[in-house]
C-alpha positions in Angstrom: 0.0 0.1 0.0 1.3 3.4 -1.0 1.1 6.2 1.4 -1.8 7.8 -0.5 -3.9 4.7 -0.5 -6.2 4.4 2.5 -7.3 1.1 3.7 -10.9 -0.2 2.7 -13.0 -1.1 5.8 -16.0 -3.6 5.1 -18.5 -3.5 7.7 -22.4 -4.5 7.9 -24.8 -1.9 6.6 -27.1 -0.2 9.0 -30.4 1.9 8.7 -28.3 5.0 9.6 -26.3 4.5 6.4 -29.4 5.1 4.2 -28.8 8.7 3.0 -25.2 8.2 2.2 -26.0 4.8 0.6 -28.7 6.3 -1.6 -26.3 9.2 -2.7 -23.7 6.6 -3.5 -26.2 4.3 -5.5 -27.3 7.2 -7.6 -23.9 8.1 -8.4 -22.9 4.5 -9.3 -26.0 3.8 -11.6 -25.8 6.9 -13.7 -23.6 4.9 -16.1 -26.0 2.0 -16.1 -28.8 4.5 -17.1 -26.8 5.8 -19.9 -26.1 2.4 -21.3 -29.8 1.6 -21.2 -31.0 5.3 -22.3 -33.2 5.1 -19.1 -32.9 7.9 -16.5 -35.8 6.4 -14.6 -34.1 3.0 -13.6 -35.0 1.8 -10.1 -31.7 2.5 -8.4 -32.0 6.1 -9.5 -35.7 6.7 -8.5 -35.6 4.8 -5.3 -36.6 7.3 -2.4 -34.9 7.6 1.0 -38.0 6.3 2.8 -38.0 3.2 0.4 -34.3 2.6 1.2 -34.7 2.8 4.7 -37.6 0.4 4.7 -35.5 -2.1 2.6 -32.7 -1.8 5.1 -34.9 -2.9 7.9 -35.2 -6.3 6.2 -32.1 -6.6 4.3 -28.6 -7.7 5.0 -25.5 -6.2 3.4 -22.3 -4.4 3.8 -20.6 -1.1 3.0 -16.9 -0.3 2.0 -15.6 2.8 3.7 -12.5 4.5 2.4 -11.4 7.6 4.7 -14.7 7.8 6.5 -16.7 7.8 3.3 -18.8 5.1 1.9 -17.6 4.1 -1.4 -19.5 0.7 -2.0 -22.5 -1.0 -0.7 -24.3 -4.4 -1.2 -27.6 -5.6 0.0 -29.4 -9.0 -0.2 -32.1 -11.1 1.2 -32.1 -14.8 2.1 -35.0 -17.0 0.7 -35.2 -20.7 0.4 -31.4 -21.3 0.8 -30.7 -18.7 -1.9 -28.8 -15.6 -1.1 -30.6 -13.0 -3.3 -28.1 -10.2 -4.0 -29.5 -6.7 -4.6 -27.8 -3.6 -5.5 -24.1 -3.5 -5.7 -22.9 -0.1 -5.9 -19.5 1.3 -6.1 -18.5 5.0 -6.3 -17.6 6.0 -9.8 -14.0 7.0 -8.7 -13.5 3.7 -6.9 -14.6 1.5 -9.5 -11.9 -1.2 -10.8 -10.4 -1.2 -7.4 -11.7 -4.4 -6.1 -14.2 -2.9 -4.0 -17.2 -4.9 -5.6 -15.4 -8.2 -5.4 -14.7 -7.5 -1.7 -18.2 -6.6 -1.0 -19.6 -9.8 -2.8 -17.0 -11.9 -0.8 -18.1 -10.5 2.5 -21.9 -11.1 1.8 -21.2 -14.7 0.5 -18.9 -15.4 3.6 -21.7 -14.1 5.9 -24.4 -16.5 4.9 -25.3 -20.2 5.3 -27.2 -20.2 1.9 -25.8 -22.8 -0.5 -26.6 -20.6 -3.6 -26.1 -16.8 -4.4 -28.0 -15.1 -7.2 -27.8 -11.9 -8.6 -28.9 -10.2 -11.9 -27.7 -7.5 -14.4 -28.7 -6.1 -17.6 -27.5 -7.8 -20.9 -26.0 -4.6 -22.1 -23.8 -4.4 -18.9 -20.9 -6.2 -20.0 -18.5 -5.3 -17.4 -20.7 -6.5 -14.7 -21.3 -9.8 -16.4 -17.5 -10.2 -16.9 -16.8 -9.5 -13.2 -19.4 -11.7 -12.0 -18.4 -14.6 -14.4 -14.8 -14.2 -13.2 -16.0 -14.7 -9.7 -17.8 -17.9 -10.2 -21.3 -16.8 -11.1 -22.9 -18.4 -14.3 -25.9 -17.5 -16.2 -29.0 -19.3 -15.0 -31.9 -17.3 -16.8 -32.3 -14.7 -19.4 -35.6 -12.6 -19.1 -36.2 -10.6 -22.4 -37.5 -7.1 -21.7 -39.1 -6.5 -25.0 -36.8 -3.9 -26.0 -33.8 -5.9 -27.4 -32.4 -6.1 -23.8 -32.7 -8.7 -21.1 -32.2 -9.2 -17.5 -29.4 -11.8 -17.0 -29.8 -13.8 -13.8 -26.5 -15.4 -12.6 -25.9 -18.0 -9.8 -23.1 -19.3 -7.8 -22.8 -22.3 -5.7 -21.5 -21.4 -2.1 -19.5 -23.9 -0.1 -21.5 -23.6 2.9 -22.3 -27.0 4.5 -25.8 -27.0 5.8 -26.3 -26.5 9.5 
């Protein structure tokens, strides 16, 4: 680590993080909205009240650098599946491994045997990242506009309790 590189701290997400996570989420998803030509994508129009309500029932982690939340991940567990939701990394921190570290923390924190996430078919960088981490396409849901939601799954090495 060089002197100008601050350590990345990964900790559980909390409801008190909602405002900063919403700001991060909006910054992180602008590029996705541009890819799809849709400024009304769910991560950009989610309200603070909606996010606060989601955090009451979701699990997840944030990545912090110099006191600033630079990454966030959220998920729910259902029927032995870790259903991973919005993974957001600040634009100035993308490519630094923060998304990988957040996914790893979430995968290690569960007893589910399968993790599932989704992204859009035009989000090539996301698909490449998830594939490199062991996720495999499990379903493609056409959206009727030439794009599809790409669902990806990964088997987790957790013994059943």
